[in-house]
N, C-alpha and C positions, 0 to 999 in steps of 0.2 A: 189792330185784329177786331174781327167781328165776334163777339161774344153772345151767347144765349144763356141766360140765367134762369133756371127754372126755380120757383119759390122766392121770388126776389123781393117780395113785400114782407117777409118774416125777418125776425132777429137777425138772422144770418145773412139772409138775401140784402137787405138794405145796406150794411156797411160794404159788401162785395160788389154791389152795382155803383156806390159810391166810389170806392177804390178804382174800380175798373174804368169809370169816366174820367176820373183826375188822373190816370196814367194815359188817356187819349184814345180810350178803346171805344168802338161803338158797340151798343148793347142794346139787345131785344130781350125786353123782361116778360117773364109768365108768371102772370098773378092771378089769383082767384077773384079779387076785388079790386079794379082798378083805382078808387080812392084811396086805399090802403098804402099805394105807394106815390108819396109826395115830392119825389124828387123831379124837377124839370131839367133837361137838357138837350140842347139840339142832337146830340148823338146817343139820346136814348128813345127807343122804340116800346111801348106797352103793348102787350097781347095778352088780352082777359080771356081767361078759361081755366078748367081745371086740369090737373097733370097727369088725370087717367083718360082725357080726351085725345083721342089720338091725331083728331084736326088741329085742334088747338096746339099742341105740342108739335106737330109737323109745322104749323106757321111759326110759331116761336123760333124753332131752329133753320128755318129757311133762310139758306145764305150764310149760315156763320160757320167761322172756321173751329170754334169750339163750343161745346157745352158745359156748362157748370150747374150741377143741379144739387140744391140745399134745401129739398124738400123736407118738411116737418112731419110727414106722415108715417104711420106704421102699419104694421099687418097687410090685410089685404088690398088695401089703398096703395099701399108702397109697392107691392107686386104688380099691380095693374099700371101704375106709372112708370115703373121700369120697363115693362113690355112695352108701353107707348114711346118712351124714349128710346128704347133699342131699335124698335122698328122703324121711327122716323130718322134715326140716324142712320139705318141702312139706306135708306130711300133719298135723303137729303144731303148725305155724305160728308157731314163734319167729320173730320179725322180724331177729334179728341172729344171724349166724354169724360167727364169728371164727375164722379157722385160721392156727396158727403152723406154719412146715415149716422145719426145721434142715436147711441142705445143708451137708454136710461136703465139703471138698475133700481130694483125695489129695495129698499131697506127694512 
């Protein structure tokens, strides 16, 4: 399967990318900063860009079978990223989009 992982260089994204590659999937990783993702694998393609940038999200999702978003953003940034993801999914046609949203409670 060809997976697109958005937020791939984060605390959740790195183990997710490692597991996907170990399972034999081809992964396209969207990261804000390329050097943060230190994984090397012939089945890994890295796209550097912001999750609110429709062009970067579209490039990362191009040709994918499924999209997994583990973005660590909140508020307006998450709203804009979600719009970019939905728009790209409609254009690029992956049948599955999975979004994990972490909610931090104030104590």
